[in-house]
C-alpha positions, 0 to 999 in steps of 0.5 A: 501510495506505494504497492505493499509487499508480498510473499515469494519464500518458496518460489524463490527457493524452487530450482531455475526453470528452463529458459525456453519454458520462461519465455513461452509463459511470461508474456506481455499479457500475464505481465499486464495482468499483474500491473492491473492486480497491483493496482486494485487496492489504490483504486479502490480506495483513492477513487472514493477518498474525494467523496468522503464528505458526500458519503457521511452526508448521504448515509447520515454517519460521521466522518469517523465512521466513513474513515472506518471504511478504510480501516476495515479495508486495510486490515482485510488487506493486511491479512489477505497478504499474509494468508494468500501466499502461504495458501497459494503455495499449497493450492496453486496460483490460477484457482485461488487468484480467480476466486479472489477477484470474484470475490473483489467484484461482489464486494465492489457491487455490495459497497455501490448498493450499500444502504448503511455505513455498516454494510459498507464497512463489511463489504470493505473488509472483504474487498481488502482481503480479496484484494490483498490475497490477489496481489500476493499471488500476482506477485507469486506468478512472476516469481514462479516464471522468471529468474535473475535480471528478468525477474527484477526488470519484470518487478520493476516494471510492475512497480513503475506502472503500478505506481500511477494507480494513486495519481489517477485514482483520486483524479478519476474519483473527483471526475466521477463526482463532477458527472455523476454520484460517488457510488459510481466509483465502486460500479467502477471497480466492480467492472475492472474486477470482472475485466481483471478475472477475464484477463487472468482466463485468458493470459495467466496459466497455472504457474505452480504445478503440483510436484512443486507445491509446498506442504506446511503452509501456514505452519511454516510461515509461522516459524519463519515469522518468529525467525525474522522478528528475532532480528533487531535490524528487521524490527527497527526497519519494521518500525520505520516503515510501519510508522511512517505508513501510519502518518501517511494514512493520517493524511489519507484519511482526513485530507478531504475533510480538512481540504473541502469541508474546512477550507472549501476546495471543490472534489476535483480541486482536491482530487488535484491536489491529492494526485499532485502529492501522489507524484511527489511521493512517486518523484522521491521514490524514483530519485531514491532509486537513482541514488542507490549505491551513491547516497547512504539509504540510511540517510536518505530515510533520515531525510525523509523523516525530518521533513515529515515531522517538520510537516507534522509539527507545522500542521499541528501548529496550524490546527491548534492556533491558526485554524488549518489555513489552506496554503499551509495544509496544502504544503504540509500535505506535499512536504508529508507525501514526498518525504514518505517517498523516501521513508517507506520504500527504503525502509522496506528494503533495509528491512528485506536486506536484514533477512536475506534467508527469508525474503517472502516472510519478511515482506508478507509481515511488512505488508501486514504491519503496514496495512494495519498501521494504516487502518488503525490510524485512519479512524483515530485520525477523524475522532476530532470530526470534520473540523478540526485537523488536530488529531490528524497532525498529532498523529502524523508528528508522532508517527514521524517521530516513532519512525525516527526512533526506530531508525536511530535507536533500533538500528545501527549502520553496521547492521545494514549490508554495504555490498548490497545494491541499495545503497547502505552506508554510515 
């Protein structure tokens, strides 16, 4: 799972800081802290995904209700990113960031102690909101302190290291289930949240002094949002990435039931498979980055969409007529995840290229749409219960098809920017 877009509009519009001041404040400790901030959301999700069947059993609930905890988390993430950026533009970065981390930590403790699925669902929403708030402020701090090539290098480091979280998370979650109880994963998230709070206190200064803070906040953000949503190319690539995100999280929400409950994999074996699939997605994204400027980005997106659609159709056929055999599920899941490594990052890049005057607003709206899509799809994918993959496979197929429609019907090659370094073209 790729990290969500953030909201740096105001920071990118401010005049450059003196070089000496940048070097004095943009420290390795600060960058490492922001890396941890970007990792908290995938860790908070992926560590307990292998435990879905155990959570359903212990809390006496259904697969759909357990998957609803993903929905509330993702909706919280979307709202946290959408609101946190403008608020920090007004109030500064450090205090809102510390508050968000403390709330994230407290919500993890509530999840660890949750006596019912209702309590856990509510706590997951709060955890997602605070986590999204922290992520958007972390990115804004980097944009405050870096410019030009330095900014690109630091953001690439953050994205590259942060991309390990979806790989490590499920493995760690599976190991926890082997040695302890699923609730321990939330205690671990709480410890990490507390550690990040201390790291911010030590390593992260206030990066937005009062004279550079922005008035207008959410009101200005709404006006800019209307502008970007009037851009047809932007909306088309928003559909490309948002629909692909929905297909991806149909897999995330239900794969534990498909592979463990229906096919008998152990939690640890499932975690290994999940990590392998996340590795495929990360590798595809890295290959795509290497091809930028040499191969059309639209062609890379279309390749990913065709592969995802083929995986969805094969999975649906297997669910309807073959009883979802293990080998078919494993292969289809790997193809799907790898394909989304071509589709989601590139779709987001072309969406941003379509609205160059509003980079932060465009990124914030992207993050909102993608996480809402993820949260909406997660419970729907589990409507059939723990013993059928038909709803999940249907959603994967529909998501891939919708993503392709966004590319072919709403965008045109001429709407891209051939002179940009992201490799667009015919």
